[in-house]
RODO-2510 file (C-alpha; in nm, 4 decimals, decimal comma):
residues 53
     n   res          X          Y          Z
     1     m     9,8492     2,6024    -2,3990
     2     s     9,9734     2,9492    -2,4880
     3     n     9,7209     3,2281    -2,5861
     4     i     9,8548     3,2192    -2,9521
     5     y     9,7748     2,8493    -2,9938
     6     s     9,4341     2,8961    -2,8132
     7     r     9,3412     3,1744    -3,0444
     8     l     9,4421     2,9825    -3,3530
     9     l     9,2252     2,6827    -3,2422
    10     l     8,9349     2,9048    -3,1850
    11     a     8,9762     3,0707    -3,5156
    12     e     8,9901     2,7327    -3,6941
    13     v     8,6811     2,6044    -3,5040
    14     r     8,4993     2,9370    -3,5879
    15     m     8,5796     2,9072    -3,9587
    16     e     8,4595     2,5487    -3,9739
    17     l     8,1260     2,6554    -3,8015
    18     l     8,0873     2,9371    -4,0499
    19     l     8,1369     2,7044    -4,3433
    20     v     7,8777     2,4686    -4,2048
    21     a     7,6438     2,7653    -4,1399
    22     h     7,6877     2,8795    -4,5100
    23     m     7,5863     2,5278    -4,6260
    24     l     7,2871     2,5333    -4,4132
    25     e     7,1675     2,8679    -4,5146
    26     g     7,0177     2,7410    -4,8384
    27     n     6,8679     2,4329    -4,6863
    28     d     6,5937     2,6012    -4,4696
    29     m     6,7443     2,4865    -4,1398
    30     k     6,7060     2,8094    -3,9538
    31     e     6,7102     2,6567    -3,6049
    32     l     7,0366     2,4788    -3,6485
    33     l     7,1765     2,7888    -3,8264
    34     e     7,0861     3,0058    -3,5264
    35     h     7,2444     2,7706    -3,2780
    36     i     7,5722     2,7677    -3,4883
    37     m     7,5838     3,1464    -3,5034
    38     k     7,5271     3,1643    -3,1299
    39     t     7,8295     2,9214    -3,0924
    40     v     8,0288     3,1459    -3,3225
    41     n     7,9392     3,4540    -3,1148
    42     k     8,0608     3,2709    -2,7880
    43     i     8,3831     3,1842    -2,9758
    44     d     8,4333     3,5465    -3,0570
    45     e     8,3779     3,6297    -2,6871
    46     m     8,6394     3,3809    -2,5745
    47     d     8,8905     3,5206    -2,8257
    48     k     8,8253     3,8670    -2,6858
    49     d     8,8862     3,7304    -2,3396
    50     l     9,2216     3,5649    -2,4502
    51     v     9,3334     3,8946    -2,6110
    52     k     9,2897     4,0625    -2,2732
    53     c     9,5166     3,8191    -2,0944
***
């Protein structure tokens, strides 16, 4: 898969996770919210690595 498609896929997954995080924010589910945000940060790191390639 090319870098462009990989980055698009990562961006889509990231946006979906942020949507879920937004919904959880008001439901007092801090532990799950923290886990989701860690995953989003990992996705950001993977995207940076793809940009370098």
